[in-house]
GUDO-756634 format. One record per residue (C-alpha): residue in three letters; x negated, y, z negated; residue number from 1. Coordinates in nm, 3 decimals, decimal comma, always signed. Layout:
// GUDO-756634
<atom rest="ala" X="X" Y="Y" Z="Z" nr="NUM"/>
...
// end
This chain:
// GUDO-756634
<atom rest="met" X="+0,000" Y="+0,000" Z="+0,000" nr="1"/>
<atom rest="met" X="-0,145" Y="+0,337" Z="+0,103" nr="2"/>
<atom rest="leu" X="-0,145" Y="+0,612" Z="-0,160" nr="3"/>
<atom rest="arg" X="-0,038" Y="+0,901" Z="+0,060" nr="4"/>
<atom rest="ser" X="+0,256" Y="+1,060" Z="-0,120" nr="5"/>
<atom rest="ala" X="+0,200" Y="+1,376" Z="-0,324" nr="6"/>
<atom rest="ser" X="+0,356" Y="+1,217" Z="-0,633" nr="7"/>
<atom rest="leu" X="+0,117" Y="+0,921" Z="-0,628" nr="8"/>
<atom rest="leu" X="-0,185" Y="+1,143" Z="-0,575" nr="9"/>
<atom rest="thr" X="-0,073" Y="+1,362" Z="-0,866" nr="10"/>
<atom rest="leu" X="-0,038" Y="+1,050" Z="-1,080" nr="11"/>
<atom rest="ile" X="-0,394" Y="+0,945" Z="-0,995" nr="12"/>
<atom rest="val" X="-0,531" Y="+1,288" Z="-1,086" nr="13"/>
<atom rest="leu" X="-0,346" Y="+1,292" Z="-1,416" nr="14"/>
<atom rest="thr" X="-0,446" Y="+0,935" Z="-1,498" nr="15"/>
<atom rest="phe" X="-0,816" Y="+0,975" Z="-1,435" nr="16"/>
<atom rest="gly" X="-0,855" Y="+1,334" Z="-1,551" nr="17"/>
<atom rest="phe" X="-1,018" Y="+1,477" Z="-1,239" nr="18"/>
<atom rest="ser" X="-0,905" Y="+1,779" Z="-1,043" nr="19"/>
<atom rest="pro" X="-0,921" Y="+1,772" Z="-0,662" nr="20"/>
<atom rest="ala" X="-1,253" Y="+1,847" Z="-0,491" nr="21"/>
<atom rest="thr" X="-1,453" Y="+1,801" Z="-0,810" nr="22"/>
<atom rest="thr" X="-1,825" Y="+1,856" Z="-0,759" nr="23"/>
<atom rest="val" X="-2,046" Y="+1,741" Z="-1,043" nr="24"/>
<atom rest="gly" X="-2,340" Y="+1,961" Z="-1,130" nr="25"/>
<atom rest="arg" X="-2,558" Y="+2,063" Z="-1,420" nr="26"/>
<atom rest="gly" X="-2,355" Y="+2,152" Z="-1,727" nr="27"/>
<atom rest="ala" X="-2,047" Y="+1,951" Z="-1,623" nr="28"/>
<atom rest="glu" X="-1,879" Y="+1,713" Z="-1,864" nr="29"/>
<atom rest="pro" X="-2,022" Y="+1,357" Z="-1,854" nr="30"/>
<atom rest="leu" X="-1,832" Y="+1,123" Z="-1,625" nr="31"/>
<atom rest="leu" X="-1,873" Y="+0,809" Z="-1,837" nr="32"/>
<atom rest="gln" X="-1,732" Y="+0,731" Z="-2,179" nr="33"/>
<atom rest="ala" X="-1,833" Y="+0,505" Z="-2,464" nr="34"/>
<atom rest="gly" X="-1,774" Y="+0,141" Z="-2,378" nr="35"/>
<atom rest="asp" X="-1,756" Y="+0,194" Z="-2,002" nr="36"/>
<atom rest="arg" X="-1,856" Y="-0,081" Z="-1,761" nr="37"/>
<atom rest="leu" X="-2,019" Y="+0,078" Z="-1,456" nr="38"/>
<atom rest="ala" X="-2,047" Y="-0,100" Z="-1,121" nr="39"/>
<atom rest="leu" X="-2,283" Y="+0,038" Z="-0,857" nr="40"/>
<atom rest="val" X="-2,157" Y="-0,031" Z="-0,504" nr="41"/>
<atom rest="gly" X="-2,335" Y="+0,042" Z="-0,178" nr="42"/>
<atom rest="gly" X="-2,577" Y="-0,089" Z="+0,081" nr="43"/>
<atom rest="thr" X="-2,956" Y="-0,114" Z="+0,088" nr="44"/>
<atom rest="phe" X="-3,008" Y="+0,205" Z="-0,115" nr="45"/>
<atom rest="val" X="-2,811" Y="+0,061" Z="-0,408" nr="46"/>
<atom rest="glu" X="-2,940" Y="-0,295" Z="-0,385" nr="47"/>
<atom rest="arg" X="-3,303" Y="-0,179" Z="-0,401" nr="48"/>
<atom rest="met" X="-3,230" Y="+0,008" Z="-0,724" nr="49"/>
<atom rest="gln" X="-3,253" Y="-0,333" Z="-0,892" nr="50"/>
<atom rest="ala" X="-3,630" Y="-0,326" Z="-0,843" nr="51"/>
<atom rest="tyr" X="-3,647" Y="-0,032" Z="-1,085" nr="52"/>
<atom rest="pro" X="-3,484" Y="-0,018" Z="-1,430" nr="53"/>
<atom rest="trp" X="-3,477" Y="+0,362" Z="-1,453" nr="54"/>
<atom rest="leu" X="-3,105" Y="+0,438" Z="-1,417" nr="55"/>
<atom rest="glu" X="-2,980" Y="+0,199" Z="-1,682" nr="56"/>
<atom rest="met" X="-3,265" Y="+0,291" Z="-1,914" nr="57"/>
<atom rest="glu" X="-3,176" Y="+0,658" Z="-1,889" nr="58"/>
<atom rest="leu" X="-2,807" Y="+0,585" Z="-1,947" nr="59"/>
<atom rest="gln" X="-2,869" Y="+0,367" Z="-2,251" nr="60"/>
<atom rest="ile" X="-3,130" Y="+0,595" Z="-2,412" nr="61"/>
<atom rest="arg" X="-2,927" Y="+0,912" Z="-2,357" nr="62"/>
<atom rest="gln" X="-2,616" Y="+0,758" Z="-2,517" nr="63"/>
<atom rest="pro" X="-2,742" Y="+0,467" Z="-2,728" nr="64"/>
<atom rest="asp" X="-2,415" Y="+0,430" Z="-2,921" nr="65"/>
<atom rest="trp" X="-2,197" Y="+0,397" Z="-2,610" nr="66"/>
<atom rest="gln" X="-2,291" Y="+0,032" Z="-2,540" nr="67"/>
<atom rest="leu" X="-2,255" Y="+0,079" Z="-2,166" nr="68"/>
<atom rest="lys" X="-2,260" Y="-0,214" Z="-1,925" nr="69"/>
<atom rest="val" X="-2,416" Y="-0,164" Z="-1,581" nr="70"/>
<atom rest="arg" X="-2,378" Y="-0,404" Z="-1,289" nr="71"/>
<atom rest="asn" X="-2,552" Y="-0,355" Z="-0,953" nr="72"/>
<atom rest="leu" X="-2,338" Y="-0,483" Z="-0,663" nr="73"/>
<atom rest="gly" X="-2,547" Y="-0,335" Z="-0,383" nr="74"/>
<atom rest="trp" X="-2,588" Y="-0,545" Z="-0,069" nr="75"/>
<atom rest="ser" X="-2,842" Y="-0,459" Z="+0,200" nr="76"/>
<atom rest="gly" X="-2,686" Y="-0,366" Z="+0,533" nr="77"/>
<atom rest="asp" X="-2,341" Y="-0,331" Z="+0,380" nr="78"/>
<atom rest="asp" X="-2,077" Y="-0,068" Z="+0,458" nr="79"/>
<atom rest="thr" X="-1,739" Y="+0,032" Z="+0,317" nr="80"/>
<atom rest="tyr" X="-1,580" Y="-0,261" Z="+0,501" nr="81"/>
<atom rest="gly" X="-1,808" Y="-0,513" Z="+0,328" nr="82"/>
<atom rest="phe" X="-1,951" Y="-0,616" Z="+0,664" nr="83"/>
<atom rest="ala" X="-2,276" Y="-0,765" Z="+0,530" nr="84"/>
<atom rest="arg" X="-2,090" Y="-0,957" Z="+0,258" nr="85"/>
<atom rest="lys" X="-1,906" Y="-1,178" Z="+0,505" nr="86"/>
<atom rest="val" X="-2,239" Y="-1,364" Z="+0,550" nr="87"/>
<atom rest="phe" X="-2,169" Y="-1,640" Z="+0,805" nr="88"/>
<atom rest="asp" X="-1,794" Y="-1,580" Z="+0,825" nr="89"/>
<atom rest="pro" X="-1,680" Y="-1,458" Z="+1,169" nr="90"/>
<atom rest="asn" X="-1,385" Y="-1,273" Z="+1,014" nr="91"/>
<atom rest="pro" X="-1,507" Y="-0,928" Z="+0,902" nr="92"/>
<atom rest="glu" X="-1,206" Y="-0,890" Z="+0,672" nr="93"/>
<atom rest="asn" X="-1,354" Y="-1,158" Z="+0,448" nr="94"/>
<atom rest="gly" X="-1,648" Y="-0,929" Z="+0,377" nr="95"/>
<atom rest="phe" X="-1,411" Y="-0,680" Z="+0,215" nr="96"/>
<atom rest="lys" X="-1,253" Y="-0,964" Z="+0,020" nr="97"/>
<atom rest="arg" X="-1,598" Y="-1,066" Z="-0,102" nr="98"/>
<atom rest="leu" X="-1,662" Y="-0,710" Z="-0,216" nr="99"/>
<atom rest="gln" X="-1,337" Y="-0,717" Z="-0,413" nr="100"/>
<atom rest="his" X="-1,433" Y="-1,054" Z="-0,561" nr="101"/>
<atom rest="asp" X="-1,772" Y="-0,918" Z="-0,670" nr="102"/>
<atom rest="leu" X="-1,604" Y="-0,618" Z="-0,830" nr="103"/>
<atom rest="asp" X="-1,355" Y="-0,839" Z="-1,013" nr="104"/>
<atom rest="leu" X="-1,647" Y="-1,043" Z="-1,143" nr="105"/>
<atom rest="ala" X="-1,819" Y="-0,727" Z="-1,273" nr="106"/>
<atom rest="asn" X="-1,485" Y="-0,606" Z="-1,415" nr="107"/>
<atom rest="pro" X="-1,584" Y="-0,237" Z="-1,421" nr="108"/>
<atom rest="thr" X="-1,393" Y="+0,050" Z="-1,571" nr="109"/>
<atom rest="val" X="-1,588" Y="+0,287" Z="-1,340" nr="110"/>
<atom rest="val" X="-1,719" Y="+0,231" Z="-0,987" nr="111"/>
<atom rest="leu" X="-1,996" Y="+0,448" Z="-0,842" nr="112"/>
<atom rest="ile" X="-1,975" Y="+0,422" Z="-0,461" nr="113"/>
<atom rest="ala" X="-2,283" Y="+0,520" Z="-0,258" nr="114"/>
<atom rest="tyr" X="-2,223" Y="+0,448" Z="+0,110" nr="115"/>
<atom rest="gly" X="-2,296" Y="+0,663" Z="+0,415" nr="116"/>
<atom rest="phe" X="-2,670" Y="+0,601" Z="+0,455" nr="117"/>
<atom rest="ala" X="-2,638" Y="+0,319" Z="+0,707" nr="118"/>
<atom rest="glu" X="-2,341" Y="+0,480" Z="+0,880" nr="119"/>
<atom rest="ala" X="-2,541" Y="+0,796" Z="+0,951" nr="120"/>
<atom rest="ser" X="-2,824" Y="+0,585" Z="+1,091" nr="121"/>
<atom rest="asn" X="-2,599" Y="+0,377" Z="+1,314" nr="122"/>
<atom rest="gly" X="-2,451" Y="+0,652" Z="+1,525" nr="123"/>
<atom rest="ala" X="-2,124" Y="+0,821" Z="+1,612" nr="124"/>
<atom rest="ala" X="-1,902" Y="+0,510" Z="+1,609" nr="125"/>
<atom rest="ala" X="-2,018" Y="+0,412" Z="+1,259" nr="126"/>
<atom rest="val" X="-1,973" Y="+0,768" Z="+1,132" nr="127"/>
<atom rest="glu" X="-1,619" Y="+0,777" Z="+1,273" nr="128"/>
<atom rest="lys" X="-1,529" Y="+0,455" Z="+1,092" nr="129"/>
<atom rest="phe" X="-1,678" Y="+0,574" Z="+0,763" nr="130"/>
<atom rest="glu" X="-1,386" Y="+0,786" Z="+0,643" nr="131"/>
<atom rest="pro" X="-1,102" Y="+0,532" Z="+0,685" nr="132"/>
<atom rest="gly" X="-1,323" Y="+0,265" Z="+0,530" nr="133"/>
<atom rest="leu" X="-1,410" Y="+0,483" Z="+0,231" nr="134"/>
<atom rest="val" X="-1,045" Y="+0,583" Z="+0,183" nr="135"/>
<atom rest="arg" X="-0,941" Y="+0,218" Z="+0,182" nr="136"/>
<atom rest="leu" X="-1,211" Y="+0,123" Z="-0,067" nr="137"/>
<atom rest="val" X="-1,128" Y="+0,409" Z="-0,304" nr="138"/>
<atom rest="glu" X="-0,758" Y="+0,328" Z="-0,287" nr="139"/>
<atom rest="ser" X="-0,826" Y="-0,035" Z="-0,372" nr="140"/>
<atom rest="met" X="-1,020" Y="+0,074" Z="-0,682" nr="141"/>
<atom rest="leu" X="-0,759" Y="+0,323" Z="-0,801" nr="142"/>
<atom rest="gln" X="-0,486" Y="+0,066" Z="-0,759" nr="143"/>
<atom rest="arg" X="-0,680" Y="-0,155" Z="-0,998" nr="144"/>
<atom rest="gln" X="-0,696" Y="+0,129" Z="-1,254" nr="145"/>
<atom rest="arg" X="-1,069" Y="+0,181" Z="-1,206" nr="146"/>
<atom rest="arg" X="-1,218" Y="+0,527" Z="-1,218" nr="147"/>
<atom rest="val" X="-1,416" Y="+0,615" Z="-0,907" nr="148"/>
<atom rest="ile" X="-1,722" Y="+0,836" Z="-0,858" nr="149"/>
<atom rest="leu" X="-1,864" Y="+0,903" Z="-0,513" nr="150"/>
<atom rest="met" X="-2,224" Y="+0,985" Z="-0,429" nr="151"/>
<atom rest="arg" X="-2,311" Y="+1,190" Z="-0,124" nr="152"/>
<atom rest="pro" X="-2,575" Y="+1,033" Z="+0,103" nr="153"/>
<atom rest="phe" X="-2,893" Y="+1,226" Z="+0,167" nr="154"/>
<atom rest="ala" X="-3,123" Y="+1,232" Z="+0,469" nr="155"/>
<atom rest="leu" X="-3,394" Y="+0,966" Z="+0,501" nr="156"/>
<atom rest="pro" X="-3,702" Y="+1,109" Z="+0,676" nr="157"/>
<atom rest="gly" X="-3,786" Y="+0,781" Z="+0,848" nr="158"/>
<atom rest="val" X="-3,465" Y="+0,767" Z="+1,053" nr="159"/>
<atom rest="arg" X="-3,540" Y="+0,878" Z="+1,409" nr="160"/>
<atom rest="thr" X="-3,195" Y="+0,828" Z="+1,560" nr="161"/>
<atom rest="pro" X="-3,089" Y="+1,119" Z="+1,786" nr="162"/>
<atom rest="asp" X="-2,837" Y="+1,352" Z="+1,619" nr="163"/>
<atom rest="tyr" X="-2,914" Y="+1,196" Z="+1,280" nr="164"/>
<atom rest="ala" X="-2,905" Y="+1,536" Z="+1,109" nr="165"/>
<atom rest="asn" X="-2,549" Y="+1,591" Z="+1,228" nr="166"/>
<atom rest="trp" X="-2,440" Y="+1,241" Z="+1,134" nr="167"/>
<atom rest="ile" X="-2,581" Y="+1,249" Z="+0,779" nr="168"/>
<atom rest="arg" X="-2,413" Y="+1,586" Z="+0,731" nr="169"/>
<atom rest="gly" X="-2,091" Y="+1,438" Z="+0,867" nr="170"/>
<atom rest="cys" X="-2,106" Y="+1,147" Z="+0,622" nr="171"/>
<atom rest="ser" X="-2,167" Y="+1,384" Z="+0,332" nr="172"/>
<atom rest="glu" X="-1,868" Y="+1,594" Z="+0,440" nr="173"/>
<atom rest="thr" X="-1,661" Y="+1,276" Z="+0,459" nr="174"/>
<atom rest="val" X="-1,746" Y="+1,202" Z="+0,095" nr="175"/>
<atom rest="asp" X="-1,630" Y="+1,553" Z="+0,002" nr="176"/>
<atom rest="arg" X="-1,301" Y="+1,513" Z="+0,189" nr="177"/>
<atom rest="val" X="-1,228" Y="+1,179" Z="+0,026" nr="178"/>
<atom rest="ala" X="-1,320" Y="+1,316" Z="-0,318" nr="179"/>
<atom rest="ala" X="-1,084" Y="+1,610" Z="-0,263" nr="180"/>
<atom rest="arg" X="-0,807" Y="+1,385" Z="-0,138" nr="181"/>
<atom rest="phe" X="-0,808" Y="+1,171" Z="-0,452" nr="182"/>
<atom rest="gly" X="-0,932" Y="+1,428" Z="-0,703" nr="183"/>
<atom rest="ile" X="-1,240" Y="+1,227" Z="-0,793" nr="184"/>
<atom rest="pro" X="-1,599" Y="+1,342" Z="-0,858" nr="185"/>
<atom rest="ala" X="-1,870" Y="+1,357" Z="-0,593" nr="186"/>
<atom rest="ile" X="-2,233" Y="+1,362" Z="-0,705" nr="187"/>
<atom rest="ser" X="-2,526" Y="+1,503" Z="-0,512" nr="188"/>
<atom rest="val" X="-2,883" Y="+1,390" Z="-0,576" nr="189"/>
<atom rest="ser" X="-3,206" Y="+1,495" Z="-0,409" nr="190"/>
<atom rest="cys" X="-3,516" Y="+1,295" Z="-0,330" nr="191"/>
<atom rest="glu" X="-3,861" Y="+1,403" Z="-0,218" nr="192"/>
<atom rest="gln" X="-4,059" Y="+1,079" Z="-0,257" nr="193"/>
<atom rest="phe" X="-4,011" Y="+0,793" Z="-0,009" nr="194"/>
<atom rest="leu" X="-4,174" Y="+0,469" Z="+0,101" nr="195"/>
<atom rest="asp" X="-4,426" Y="+0,500" Z="+0,382" nr="196"/>
<atom rest="asp" X="-4,161" Y="+0,419" Z="+0,645" nr="197"/>
<atom rest="gly" X="-3,933" Y="+0,691" Z="+0,506" nr="198"/>
<atom rest="leu" X="-3,630" Y="+0,462" Z="+0,496" nr="199"/>
<atom rest="leu" X="-3,590" Y="+0,435" Z="+0,119" nr="200"/>
<atom rest="pro" X="-3,708" Y="+0,622" Z="-0,191" nr="201"/>
<atom rest="asn" X="-4,024" Y="+0,490" Z="-0,351" nr="202"/>
<atom rest="glu" X="-4,058" Y="+0,422" Z="-0,724" nr="203"/>
<atom rest="val" X="-4,103" Y="+0,792" Z="-0,807" nr="204"/>
<atom rest="gly" X="-3,806" Y="+0,882" Z="-0,587" nr="205"/>
<atom rest="tyr" X="-3,577" Y="+0,629" Z="-0,750" nr="206"/>
<atom rest="arg" X="-3,690" Y="+0,748" Z="-1,092" nr="207"/>
<atom rest="ser" X="-3,598" Y="+1,107" Z="-1,005" nr="208"/>
<atom rest="ile" X="-3,261" Y="+0,994" Z="-0,869" nr="209"/>
<atom rest="ala" X="-3,198" Y="+0,796" Z="-1,188" nr="210"/>
<atom rest="thr" X="-3,253" Y="+1,106" Z="-1,401" nr="211"/>
<atom rest="gln" X="-3,017" Y="+1,314" Z="-1,185" nr="212"/>
<atom rest="leu" X="-2,746" Y="+1,048" Z="-1,192" nr="213"/>
<atom rest="ala" X="-2,785" Y="+0,990" Z="-1,565" nr="214"/>
<atom rest="arg" X="-2,740" Y="+1,360" Z="-1,643" nr="215"/>
<atom rest="ala" X="-2,417" Y="+1,363" Z="-1,443" nr="216"/>
<atom rest="leu" X="-2,288" Y="+1,035" Z="-1,583" nr="217"/>
<atom rest="val" X="-2,367" Y="+1,068" Z="-1,954" nr="218"/>
<atom rest="gly" X="-2,522" Y="+1,413" Z="-2,008" nr="219"/>
<atom rest="gly" X="-2,820" Y="+1,470" Z="-2,232" nr="220"/>
<atom rest="pro" X="-3,147" Y="+1,659" Z="-2,188" nr="221"/>
<atom rest="glu" X="-3,309" Y="+1,760" Z="-1,862" nr="222"/>
<atom rest="asp" X="-3,569" Y="+1,485" Z="-1,909" nr="223"/>
<atom rest="leu" X="-3,646" Y="+1,220" Z="-2,168" nr="224"/>
<atom rest="lys" X="-3,920" Y="+1,299" Z="-2,419" nr="225"/>
<atom rest="ala" X="-4,276" Y="+1,215" Z="-2,320" nr="226"/>
<atom rest="ser" X="-4,317" Y="+1,022" Z="-2,645" nr="227"/>
<atom rest="thr" X="-4,024" Y="+0,804" Z="-2,543" nr="228"/>
<atom rest="leu" X="-4,159" Y="+0,738" Z="-2,194" nr="229"/>
<atom rest="glu" X="-4,501" Y="+0,641" Z="-2,330" nr="230"/>
<atom rest="ser" X="-4,380" Y="+0,409" Z="-2,607" nr="231"/>
<atom rest="asp" X="-4,410" Y="+0,030" Z="-2,623" nr="232"/>
<atom rest="ala" X="-4,036" Y="+0,011" Z="-2,686" nr="233"/>
<atom rest="tyr" X="-3,969" Y="+0,192" Z="-2,359" nr="234"/>
<atom rest="arg" X="-4,179" Y="-0,060" Z="-2,168" nr="235"/>
<atom rest="glu" X="-4,002" Y="-0,345" Z="-2,346" nr="236"/>
<atom rest="leu" X="-3,666" Y="-0,197" Z="-2,256" nr="237"/>
<atom rest="ala" X="-3,770" Y="-0,185" Z="-1,888" nr="238"/>
<atom rest="gly" X="-3,841" Y="-0,557" Z="-1,895" nr="239"/>
<atom rest="leu" X="-3,506" Y="-0,636" Z="-2,056" nr="240"/>
<atom rest="val" X="-3,311" Y="-0,434" Z="-1,800" nr="241"/>
<atom rest="leu" X="-3,493" Y="-0,596" Z="-1,507" nr="242"/>
<atom rest="arg" X="-3,433" Y="-0,943" Z="-1,646" nr="243"/>
<atom rest="lys" X="-3,066" Y="-0,874" Z="-1,713" nr="244"/>
<atom rest="asp" X="-3,019" Y="-0,744" Z="-1,358" nr="245"/>
<atom rest="glu" X="-3,192" Y="-1,052" Z="-1,218" nr="246"/>
<atom rest="leu" X="-2,962" Y="-1,282" Z="-1,410" nr="247"/>
<atom rest="phe" X="-2,652" Y="-1,097" Z="-1,292" nr="248"/>
<atom rest="phe" X="-2,781" Y="-1,109" Z="-0,934" nr="249"/>
<atom rest="his" X="-2,805" Y="-1,488" Z="-0,957" nr="250"/>
<atom rest="arg" X="-2,456" Y="-1,491" Z="-1,108" nr="251"/>
<atom rest="his" X="-2,284" Y="-1,311" Z="-0,821" nr="252"/>
<atom rest="arg" X="-2,527" Y="-1,392" Z="-0,537" nr="253"/>
<atom rest="pro" X="-2,687" Y="-1,733" Z="-0,602" nr="254"/>
<atom rest="gln" X="-2,968" Y="-1,810" Z="-0,360" nr="255"/>
<atom rest="asn" X="-2,809" Y="-2,141" Z="-0,263" nr="256"/>
<atom rest="glu" X="-2,457" Y="-2,004" Z="-0,217" nr="257"/>
<atom rest="thr" X="-2,434" Y="-2,170" Z="+0,125" nr="258"/>
<atom rest="tyr" X="-2,429" Y="-2,500" Z="-0,065" nr="259"/>
<atom rest="leu" X="-2,219" Y="-2,377" Z="-0,354" nr="260"/>
<atom rest="met" X="-1,950" Y="-2,167" Z="-0,185" nr="261"/>
<atom rest="leu" X="-1,984" Y="-2,169" Z="+0,194" nr="262"/>
<atom rest="phe" X="-1,991" Y="-2,419" Z="+0,479" nr="263"/>
<atom rest="arg" X="-2,214" Y="-2,671" Z="+0,299" nr="264"/>
<atom rest="lys" X="-2,025" Y="-2,667" Z="-0,029" nr="265"/>
<atom rest="his" X="-1,922" Y="-3,029" Z="+0,034" nr="266"/>
<atom rest="glu" X="-2,282" Y="-3,116" Z="-0,060" nr="267"/>
<atom rest="gln" X="-2,335" Y="-2,923" Z="-0,387" nr="268"/>
<atom rest="gly" X="-2,012" Y="-2,735" Z="-0,452" nr="269"/>
<atom rest="asn" X="-1,967" Y="-2,925" Z="-0,778" nr="270"/>
<atom rest="asn" X="-2,254" Y="-2,716" Z="-0,919" nr="271"/>
<atom rest="met" X="-2,038" Y="-2,403" Z="-0,901" nr="272"/>
<atom rest="val" X="-1,933" Y="-2,478" Z="-1,258" nr="273"/>
<atom rest="glu" X="-2,280" Y="-2,372" Z="-1,374" nr="274"/>
<atom rest="leu" X="-2,253" Y="-2,012" Z="-1,246" nr="275"/>
<atom rest="pro" X="-2,042" Y="-1,883" Z="-1,540" nr="276"/>
<atom rest="glu" X="-2,323" Y="-1,994" Z="-1,773" nr="277"/>
<atom rest="phe" X="-2,515" Y="-1,687" Z="-1,657" nr="278"/>
<atom rest="asp" X="-2,254" Y="-1,466" Z="-1,828" nr="279"/>
<atom rest="ala" X="-2,369" Y="-1,557" Z="-2,179" nr="280"/>
<atom rest="leu" X="-2,733" Y="-1,495" Z="-2,083" nr="281"/>
<atom rest="val" X="-2,647" Y="-1,153" Z="-1,941" nr="282"/>
<atom rest="asp" X="-2,458" Y="-1,070" Z="-2,261" nr="283"/>
<atom rest="gln" X="-2,756" Y="-1,171" Z="-2,475" nr="284"/>
<atom rest="tyr" X="-2,990" Y="-0,941" Z="-2,284" nr="285"/>
<atom rest="glu" X="-2,735" Y="-0,663" Z="-2,300" nr="286"/>
<atom rest="ser" X="-2,721" Y="-0,686" Z="-2,679" nr="287"/>
<atom rest="gln" X="-3,100" Y="-0,659" Z="-2,691" nr="288"/>
<atom rest="ile" X="-3,089" Y="-0,359" Z="-2,458" nr="289"/>
<atom rest="trp" X="-2,843" Y="-0,179" Z="-2,684" nr="290"/>
<atom rest="arg" X="-3,048" Y="-0,246" Z="-2,997" nr="291"/>
<atom rest="leu" X="-3,369" Y="-0,124" Z="-2,838" nr="292"/>
<atom rest="ala" X="-3,203" Y="+0,181" Z="-2,681" nr="293"/>
<atom rest="asn" X="-3,079" Y="+0,277" Z="-3,028" nr="294"/>
<atom rest="ser" X="-3,437" Y="+0,282" Z="-3,151" nr="295"/>
<atom rest="leu" X="-3,535" Y="+0,513" Z="-2,863" nr="296"/>
<atom rest="gly" X="-3,230" Y="+0,735" Z="-2,830" nr="297"/>
<atom rest="gly" X="-3,074" Y="+1,004" Z="-3,036" nr="298"/>
// end
């Protein structure tokens, strides 16, 4: 069901507490609340965030009493239609269903959507499809009573596609239109440090992005204290976050999923029963993360 009537849009705005065309900047109220479960959704840009623990570390240290849960659902090459998630399935609609399944598994209260990077790189046809796909995805989240935050894509210096500057601007403007339509926040971040090929941020770039996102999501100081960043506890926290993310990755994207869930499941599909056992392990690491963040935060 499409949410196009004025009454339904008004209901969404009142329910989630956002006014139309919200733009989040310095000094704005934090977008997350204590106890929130945040899912990060997007393509390669989001998936590669798992290599660096910075965002969750910043969130947990800035608000150590909030006991936030963070789940990365990025998938390289993905778009708002879940195209990459269909894997070997010839029906592209099943990619969107897989995205919904992954989100249900993460069970978020808040979804941060960061698409538009690949669309801007893939040309006019992809850019044209971006808006209806983003609208559909946002609607599906709001219908499930999940709060939604959008992130505007930024230019990647390594993309050499003709008219790329116009297309990345078009994708950013699409995010603004969709945010205004549903009265949900749109976050801008900047990045100046990239990998040698210029197609993704490097470690320093992702760390800067994490700080910018954390300030918008939970507030707090401009930067964490140097004494915090240089402490043994901070390094230990980084290891816990990376391990927790790895365990959740194996939970929702097992390496042998062809045998467990797809066309060879007749061989090992009985082992699917073991996947939920990852949940308890993720919870254990999360408890350790909260305890350690409490020793660093405040």
